[in-house]
N, C-alpha and C positions, 0 to 999 in steps of 0.2 A: 635681156631683161636683168641679168645679174652682173654686178661688178665684183671681180674677185677681191677678197679681203686683202688688205696690206698687212702682212704678218711680219712682226719683228721678232717673234719667238724663234730662237735659233735651233735648228735641228741638231740632235746629238751627234757626236762623232761616230762614224761607222764602227760597229762592233765586229770582232772577228768571228763571232758565232751567232746563230739565231737566238732569239730571246722569247720566252713565254712568261706567263704570270699566273700565280695563284692569287685570286682577289676576293677573299671572303668579306662579307659585310657583317658588322657586329650588331645585327638586329635580332640575334638569337643564336642558340647553339647549333653546331653542325649536325646534320642528320645523315641517314644512309644514302640519300640521293646526292648530297654534297660529296660524300666519300667516294661514290662511283666516279664523279666528274674529276675530283682532285687526283685520285689515284690514276685515272686514265691519262690526265694531263701530265702528271709527274713521270709516269712510265714512258710515255712518248718522248718527253724531253730528255730523260736519262738515256734512252736508247739511241737518240739521234744527236746527242751532244749539245743540246740547247742549254743556255743559261736560264735559270728560273728566278724571277722577281716575285717577292711576296709583298702584296699591297693590301692594306686595310681600307676598305671603301666605307668611310664613316660619315658621309655627307647627308645621308637620309636621317637628319637629326631627330625628327619626332619618333622614329622607330629604333634608334640606337639604344642599346641596353648597357647599363653600367657594368663594367668588368667583362663584357662579352668578348672583347678582343683578346684579353689574356686567356680566357677559356678556350677560344678558337686556336690560339697558338699552342696551348697545351695539348689539345686534341690532335692537331696535325703532327706534333712531335710523338705522341703516343702511337699514331699509325706508323711512324718511322719516316715520314716525309721530311725532306730537307729542301733548302733553297740557297741561292748564291748571293742574292742581294735583298736588302730590306730586313725587317718590315718597314715599308714606307706608309705613312698615315696621311690620307688626303687632307684632313682638316688642319694639318700643321702649317700649311702655306696656301692661301687662296689666291695669291698674286698671279701665278701662271694662268689661272682660269679667267681672272679679270683681264689680263692681257689678251687672251683669246677673244673675249667678248668685245674689247675695244677694236680688235681687228675686224670682227664680223660686223659690228655696228658701222665702222668706217667704210665697209664695203657695201652697205645698204642691204645686208642679208638677214638682219634681225630687227625686231621692233618690240617696244614695251606693250604689254597686254594686260589690262585690268579686268578682263572678262571673268565672271564667276563661272563655276562649273554648271550651274543651272542655266546661265545665259548660253553657254556653248551647247548644252544638251537641247535647249529650245530651238536654237538656230539650226542644229543638225537634224531635228525631227523631220521625218519624211524624206531625207536624202538617202540615196543608195550608198551606204558606207559600210565597210567591214566592221564587225563587232570587235571591241578590244579583247585582248587575250584574257583568259581566266586569271583572276587575281589582280587585274589592272583596273585602276579607277580613272583611266584616261578615256575621254570621249573624242571622236574625230572632230577636228577644228575646221569649220567650214570656211572656204575661201572668202565668202561674203563678209566675214568679220575682219579680214586683213585690211589695215589702213594702207594708203599709198606708200610704196617703198621709197626710202630716201636714205642718203648718208646721214648718220646720226652720231651723237656722242653717247657713249655708255655712261650716262650721268644719273641713273636712277637704279642703283643696285638693290633696292628694297621693293622691286616690282618684278612680276613675271615677264620674261622676255621670250619671244618665240622666234624660231628659225623659219624663214620663208621657204617652204618646201617647193622645189621646182616641179613643173609638169613633166610627164614622162616616167618611164620605169627606171628603177635602180637594179642592176643585175650584177651578180658576182658568182664565182665558182667556189663552192664550199668543199673542203677536203673530205667531208663525210656526206653531207646532204646533197652534193652535186650542184647543178646550175639552179640558182635561186633568183627570182625576179619579183619586185614589189613596186606597186604604183602608190607611193606614199601620199601623194597629193589627194588620192581618193580615200585611202584607208585610214590615214592618220591626220593628214592636213599639216598645218604649221605646228610643230611640236615645241614644247618648252625646253629651253637650254639654260635658263637662269631663273631661279625661284625668288619669290618675294621674301624668303628667309635670308636674302642677301648671300646666297651661295649657289654654285653651279648645280644644275640638274645632272642626273646620271649620264645622259647621252653626251654632254659636253665634257664632263669630268673624265670619263673613261678614254675619250679620244685624246685629250691633252696629256693625260698620264701615260697612256700607251706610247705616244710620240716621244715624250720626254724620256721615258725609260727604255726606249729602243725596242719595244715589243714588236716582234715580227710574226708571231703565231698566237692565236687566241683559241683556246679549247673550252667550250662551255655547253650548257644545255640548249636544246633547240627552241625553247620558249623565247630565246633572245635572237631568233633569226631576223625578225623585222627591226630589232635594234641594230643589227649589223648594217642593214641598209641605211638607217638614219646616220649611223656613225660614219659610214663611207661618204655620205653627202657632206658631213662636217670635215672629214679629211680633205676632201676636194675643195671645199670653200676656204679652209684655213691654209692650204698649201699652194701648190700640190705637195703633200707630204707622202712619204712611202706608206702604202696601205698594208696592214697585216693580212696574212692568210688566216682563214677561219675554219674551224671544225666544230660543227654544232651536233651534239649527240642527243639521241632520244632521251626524254625525261624518265626518271623513275616515278611511277604512279602507283596509286592504290588499286585494290581490286574493283573499285567503283569507276575506274577510268579517269580519276582526277589526280592532279599532281600531289605528291606526297606532302602531307600536312598533319596537324594535330588530330584531325578527324580520323586518321588511320592508326591512332595509338601513338605511343611514345617511341619514336624512331631515332631519338637523339643518340649520337655516338657516346656522349658522356654517360647516359643512362646505362648503356651496355657495358661501358668500361667500369662503372661503379658496381655493376652486378657481378663483375669478375670475368666477363667475356674477354678473351685475349685478342689483341689486334689481328693476329693471324686468322682468326675466324671471320672478322669483318673483311679482311683482304680476300679470304677464300670465297665469301659470298659474292663479292664484287667480281672476282675472277669467273665465277659461274654466270653471273649476269652478263659479263662481257664476252661470253662464248669461248673462253679459253680453258674452261674446265667443263667436263660433261655433267658433273653434279657438284653439290656443295661439299667442300672439304677444306680444312685449314690450309693456308698457303702463306709462305713467308713473302715478305716484300721483294726480296731478291728473286724468288721464283716468279712472282707476278711480273716484275720488270722484264725478265728474260722471255716470258711467254706471251706478253701482251701484243696484240695485233689490232690496229684500228679497224681493219675490215672484218674482224671476227665479231664485232659488236652487232647485235641484232638491229635491223632497220626499224623495227617497231618499238614502241615504248616498253620499258622494263617494268614488270608488275611485281610490286612487293606484296608477298602473300603471308598469311599467318604461319605457314610452315617455315618461311624464312626466319621469322621472329623466334619460333620455337627451336629451330635448329641453332641459332645463335646462343640462346639461353642454355641449350644442352651442352655447349662447349665450355661452360663456366668451369673454372678450376675447382676441383672437389677438395 
């Protein structure tokens, strides 16, 4: 059914060491949940001798906030995190994403789609499809709305383009979550890879960037497990390109069982920093959450790096509680 895309994007030269990336999005300030993931990723990389790339993922333009990127860099440095390359800014050069789209279109793997959200929702009504994840505004795209697949020219960058999701399951072995399998044709359908804002969607951008920057290991929250399946489909359609290993960690959630957000109070790292909370307190709380400390206690970054173990992280979501907040404030310099 599918013709493999003709890819002219050149693979990067082999790197002597594995590579991971810290990839914040400047849609707001970093919070405690971000700190857990970034600290775990950083510690794993420094323990194992991986290079770290810093990438600013700023293509979600309606949500990008002015000066958020500089604030994020300041917060990462306040925590003591460092990196080997970057920061790279996605919006600085869109040509690699256009080149990938030309390859996909030339392989008959994508098509322009002008369907509105309401049209997609109406067409999906009554179909047995998985609900989108919390916080997502994406509805499953029914196969009935897909036009005949054909070799195309990528000649309308101001239109949504969708990837024709193949039938069957997408399976991969996650370094933390274990064997994962998704039937994306049923749960997601044909997903958007290029937006009507004339820029790539997250799923395509992250694949192109990870490939260009030689990323071999991706560490992030498990809300992105199904994104890994989508991205692996794109790796295989654009390549075959070397596929990164993934480690998806349980989210930090509120006491109500929902992902950490404004409804749980102000958990921004900058808020704690401004209140006088030392970075060692945030690192100590994350160490407690990661199962390498029996209780909350301040912890230097060097101590965290030495003690961190991926298999010590609880398999269940980490719950941010009011006593965590109060403990952080109690660490303020007097």
